[in-house]
FIPAVO-505753 format. One record per residue: residue in one letter; x, y, z of N, C-alpha, C, CB in turn. Coordinates in steps of 0.05 Angstrom, whole numbers, plus 5000, padded with zeros to 4 digits. Atoms other than C-alpha are relative to their C-alpha. Glycine has a CB too. Example, Ala and Ser with C-alpha at 12.3 -4.5 7.8 and 13.67 -1.06 7.14 Angstrom:
# FIPAVO-505753
a501849765000524649105156501850245000498050015025s498449764999527349795143498550225014500950094971
# end
This chain:
# FIPAVO-505753
x500350085027434933456540497249944993501849774994x503050085012428133496503499849744989499050184976x500750245016424932906477499750044971497749895010x499849945034426332836398500149704989503250194987x500550265017424332346346500450064974497249885003x500249965029425032256276497749874984502449884989x502550065015419032266234500150074970497750145012x499749965029420032166160502750104995497850184988x497549815005425332706140500150255022499850134968x500149774981423733136200501449915027496850105004x499850044968426033166272498050165010502950075015x502349874978420633336324501049955024496949884999x499649984971422133526395498450165015502350075005x501949864979418833776456501950215007499049815027x498149814991421834426466498950195026500750184974x500749864975420834996518497250005008500750274998x502649974990414635006562498049774987499050304992x501650215012412034326527498850044974497949935018x501249985028410634576460502049854975499850344994x498150175021413134206395501450124982498849844984x498249875021418534436347500749794980502750135013x499050195019420634106283502550154983497549894980x497549945015427634116243499749904973502549895014x500050125029427734016167502949974992498450204977x496649995008435834096167501449885017501450274997x498550114982437933566217500650125024501949944990x499949894969437033986280501950274999501649745023x498249744999441234616255498150235005501850054971x502349804992434635026265497849885005499450204982x502850104991427934926297498050224994499949935034x502449865006421035166277497849935016499349984974x502450074987414635186317498349814985498550245006x502050155014410134616301497549985012500749754995x502649994988404534576351500450145025498849725004x499649834978403935096407497350055015501250264990x503049984986396334996426500349905031497749794982x500350044973394134926497498249755006498850245012x502150204996388334416486501049765009498649964978x499050264991392833786495501650005024501649884980x498249984980396834056552502950044992499749785016x497149985005404334096557500749714992501750105026x498950245011408033526515501949895020501450054973x498150114983411933036557501849784986498649885025x498850185014413732486510498549924972500349795018x500850065023413132246437501149734990500650224985x499250295017412931576397498850014975498849725013x500950055025412331446325498149685002502950014979x502150235004406130936316498949954974497750055015x500950035029405630726243499750264986497249854999x500049765013403631346209498950205018498549984976x501049834986401231666269502550095021497449895013x498049914979405032046326498149985029501150344993x501549984975402631906400501950175017499249715013x498849794979404232406454498749935029499150334990x500949974971404032376528500150305007501849835020x500249654987401633076554499149975031497150234982x500949954975399733346617496949935003500550305006x502650084998392433156601499349734988498550184989x500650275009393232466575501549914976497249984994x498650085023394732106510498550104979500449704999x501349845027393932486442501149884977500650324996x499050135025394932226372499650194976498549734994x499849805018396932636312500349794970502750235009x500150205027395432316236501850204979496349934986x498849845020399032956203502550135008498250204992x497249874996405933006229499950215026500950184970x499749824978404333376295498650294999502850055004x501349715006400233986264497350025020499050044962x502749994984393933776301499849755012497350064981x500250214983392133296355497149935007501550065022x502950094988386032866377500449835023498349824978x499850124975385232606444499149694995498350165022x500150265005386331836447499249865027502549904988x500850094974385731736522500550215022501549755007x500249814981384032216577498649875025498450254987x501650074980382431976646501949995024498549764993x498049974979384831946716500649715016498850235022x499550274990384531196732502749884997498149824987x496750115006391731066705502050215016501050004962x498349794991394431686740500850164981502149925012x498549815020398432216706502149854982501650225016x498250115018402131976646502550134997499049984977x497249834998409732096648501549914976502049935028x498850115025412831656590498749814986502449905003x501250205015410831216535502349854982497750124982x498450185015414430636501498949804984501649885016x501250205015413030236441501349745003499850074972x499150294995413729506461499749784980498649925022x500350205021412229176394498049835007502449864995x502450134993405228996399498050105022500849765005x501649944981403729326457501550315011499849745023x498649754989405130076491500249965029498350274993x499549994969408030116559500250305011503049845008x500349734993406730756599500750015031497050104994x499549994968409730966667498050275003503850045012x501549814996404631396704500450005030497249984989x500149954972403631666774499349755021497750225003x501750264985399831006793501749774989496449964991x498350255006405330516764500249954969498749745015x499650085023406430156700497649904986501949835001x502250095012401030066650500349934973498250175004x499450095026400129736581497350054983500949695000x502350035017395429806521500849894972498650274998x499550195025394829346462497850114978499449645008x501549885025390229816419500750294993497050015005x499149735006394330426405499550205021498750094975x500449814978393430746471496850085003501850254994x502949934998385630776468498749915031498449844975x500150094973385430356535502449905015498149815001x497750054984390130206589499349795022501150255013x500350184979391129626637502450005018499449724990x497249994979395629626700501549704995498950025038x498050265005401529126690501149885024502450084982
# end
């Protein structure tokens, strides 16, 4: 089952081959949202205030326009490869190939937990 979130009145999910899709009708039909390769394959999504944060095969990316475009938030190998992201209320928790990490600044920096 693909990762899916509610963002305003839309549903956004990670579809086939790590691309993003959106539904404006409660999931009855889906449209491509972002299919670029610059961010890598999408793995997980979290709503963060007015932004979307995404775990991709290349790191953590952020979107301030509902997923239409993405900016790099954190890319590095020190934490390993990011797998999942959870909003822990005041901090983000991420599982990576090197363990559990946390961020208290919206995913810009990460510390091992």
